[in-house]
C-alpha positions in Angstrom: -55.7 -86.5 -195.7 -55.4 -83.1 -194.2 -57.4 -80.0 -194.9 -56.8 -76.6 -193.6 -59.4 -73.9 -193.2 -58.4 -70.3 -192.4 -61.1 -68.3 -190.3 -61.3 -64.7 -189.1 -63.7 -65.4 -186.4 -63.4 -68.0 -183.7 -66.9 -67.8 -182.7 -68.1 -69.8 -185.7 -65.1 -72.0 -186.1 -64.1 -75.6 -185.2 -63.7 -76.4 -181.5 -60.5 -78.6 -182.2 -59.1 -80.6 -185.2 -62.1 -82.7 -186.8 -61.0 -86.3 -187.3 -63.1 -88.4 -189.4 -63.0 -91.9 -191.2 -64.5 -91.1 -194.7 -64.9 -94.7 -196.2 -61.3 -96.0 -195.6 -59.7 -92.6 -195.5 -58.7 -90.8 -192.4 -59.3 -87.1 -192.8 -58.2 -84.4 -190.4 -59.6 -81.0 -190.7 -57.5 -78.1 -189.0 -58.6 -74.6 -188.4 -56.1 -71.8 -188.8 -57.2 -68.7 -187.1 -56.3 -65.4 -188.5 -56.5 -62.1 -186.9 -57.4 -59.4 -189.4 -56.0 -55.9 -188.6 -57.9 -53.2 -190.4 -54.6 -51.2 -191.1 -53.0 -53.9 -193.1 -52.4 -53.0 -196.8 -54.2 -55.7 -198.8 -51.1 -57.1 -200.5 -49.6 -57.5 -196.9 -52.8 -59.3 -195.7 -52.5 -61.8 -198.5 -48.9 -62.4 -197.8 -49.5 -63.0 -194.1 -52.6 -65.3 -194.8 -50.8 -67.3 -197.3 -47.5 -67.6 -195.5 -49.6 -68.8 -192.4 -51.4 -71.3 -194.5 -48.1 -72.4 -196.2 -46.5 -72.9 -192.8 -49.3 -74.9 -191.5 -49.2 -77.2 -194.7 -45.4 -77.7 -194.1 -45.8 -78.5 -190.4 -48.6 -81.1 -191.5 -46.9 -82.9 -194.3 -43.1 -82.2 -193.5 -40.6 -80.6 -195.6 -40.8 -83.0 -198.6 -38.7 -80.9 -200.9 -39.1 -82.9 -203.9 -43.0 -83.2 -203.4 -42.9 -87.0 -204.2 -45.7 -87.7 -201.8 -47.4 -84.4 -201.7 -50.5 -83.6 -203.6 -52.1 -80.1 -203.2 -55.8 -79.6 -204.6 -58.1 -76.8 -204.0 -61.5 -76.0 -205.4 -61.2 -73.9 -208.6 -63.2 -70.6 -209.1 -67.0 -70.8 -209.3 -68.0 -68.5 -212.1 -71.4 -68.2 -210.5 -69.9 -66.8 -207.4 -70.2 -63.3 -206.3 -68.4 -61.4 -203.5 -64.9 -60.3 -203.3 -63.6 -62.7 -206.0 -60.6 -60.5 -207.0 -59.4 -60.6 -203.2 -59.6 -64.5 -203.1 -58.0 -64.7 -206.6 -54.9 -62.8 -205.5 -54.6 -64.5 -202.3 -54.7 -68.0 -204.0 -52.4 -66.8 -206.6 -49.7 -65.9 -204.0 -50.4 -69.4 -202.3 -50.1 -71.2 -205.7 -46.7 -69.6 -206.5 -45.4 -70.4 -203.0 -46.5 -74.0 -203.3 -44.8 -74.3 -206.7 -41.6 -72.6 -205.6 -41.2 -75.2 -202.8 -42.5 -78.4 -204.4 -41.8 -77.6 -208.1 -45.1 -79.0 -209.3 -48.5 -77.2 -209.7 -51.5 -78.0 -207.5 -54.5 -79.4 -208.8 -57.4 -77.3 -209.5 -60.8 -79.0 -209.3 -63.9 -77.6 -210.7 -66.7 -77.2 -208.4 -69.0 -79.2 -210.6 -66.3 -82.1 -210.7 -65.9 -82.2 -207.0 -69.9 -82.3 -206.8 -70.2 -85.1 -209.5 -67.5 -87.3 -207.9 -68.7 -86.6 -204.4 -72.6 -87.1 -204.9 -72.8 -88.4 -208.4 -74.6 -85.2 -209.2 -72.6 -82.3 -210.7 -75.1 -79.5 -209.4 -75.7 -80.8 -206.1 -76.5 -78.5 -203.6 -75.2 -78.0 -199.9 -77.9 -80.4 -198.4 -77.0 -83.3 -200.9 -73.4 -82.6 -200.2 -73.9 -82.7 -196.4 -76.0 -85.9 -196.7 -73.4 -87.5 -198.6 -70.9 -86.7 -196.0 -73.2 -88.3 -193.4 -73.7 -91.4 -195.6 -69.8 -91.9 -195.8 -69.0 -91.3 -192.4 -71.6 -93.6 -190.7 -73.8 -90.7 -189.6 -71.3 -88.9 -187.8 -72.5 -85.3 -187.4 -69.6 -82.9 -187.1 -72.1 -80.1 -185.9 -71.0 -80.3 -182.5 -67.5 -79.6 -183.5 -68.3 -76.3 -184.8 -69.0 -73.2 -182.5 -72.2 -71.4 -182.6 -73.5 -73.3 -185.5 -77.3 -72.3 -186.4 -79.6 -75.3 -185.9 -80.9 -76.7 -189.2 -83.2 -79.5 -189.9 -82.1 -81.7 -193.1 -85.9 -82.8 -193.5 -86.9 -79.3 -194.1 -86.9 -78.6 -197.9 -85.9 -74.9 -197.3 -82.9 -76.0 -195.2 -79.9 -74.1 -195.4 -76.4 -75.6 -194.5 -74.5 -72.8 -192.7 -70.9 -71.8 -193.0 -68.3 -72.9 -191.9 -70.1 -76.3 -192.0 -70.6 -76.3 -195.7 -66.9 -75.3 -196.1 -65.9 -78.5 -194.1 -68.1 -80.6 -196.5 -66.7 -78.9 -199.4 -63.2 -79.5 -198.2 -63.7 -83.1 -197.7 -65.2 -83.5 -201.1 -62.3 -81.7 -202.6 -59.6 -84.0 -201.0 -61.8 -87.0 -202.2 -62.0 -85.9 -205.6 -58.2 -85.2 -205.5 -57.6 -88.7 -204.4 -59.8 -90.2 -207.0 -58.1 -88.1 -209.8 -54.5 -89.2 -208.5 -55.7 -92.9 -208.6 -57.2 -92.6 -212.0 -53.9 -91.1 -213.4 -52.0 -93.7 -211.6 -54.1 -96.6 -213.3 -53.9 -94.8 -216.7 -49.9 -94.5 -216.5 -49.6 -98.1 -215.6 -51.6 -99.0 -218.7 -49.7 -97.1 -221.1 
């Protein structure tokens, strides 16, 4: 399973590709650095970001034109989120269209609560529970040392906060695992009918 993260600031990014064994799944988390230029029109910026992401995805999975072995999943929008949601939505929309044009099938959109429920067994899990679940399934391999300039945090402190981009890495793995589960369930269901 490959996950890709786009980052604007290498100071708080992955040192290298993170490779983990999650249960029996080998998982690779790739960093895709994007240098933002302030003079770019937003539309051009979205196009550049999505093109870079799409090119990296094709590099990782190969050019499987019919998409037989390709399954793309992203975390769907969270209605409780704040920030620049319209910017994110526009960028994701461009990416979804690129993927659909290439593979001729839609990507899987997974609700945040579905991802949390599958990953932790609790649909409203917080970042601490998500991180503890990751540690549990990777035999306590702590990926903090793979991330530059991460703030120290103590999981035993009830006021602990899992900083980005670590929380993004955990969310990405949880999304990938949920996608594999959904595909497995769909495959079993199709065989039964």
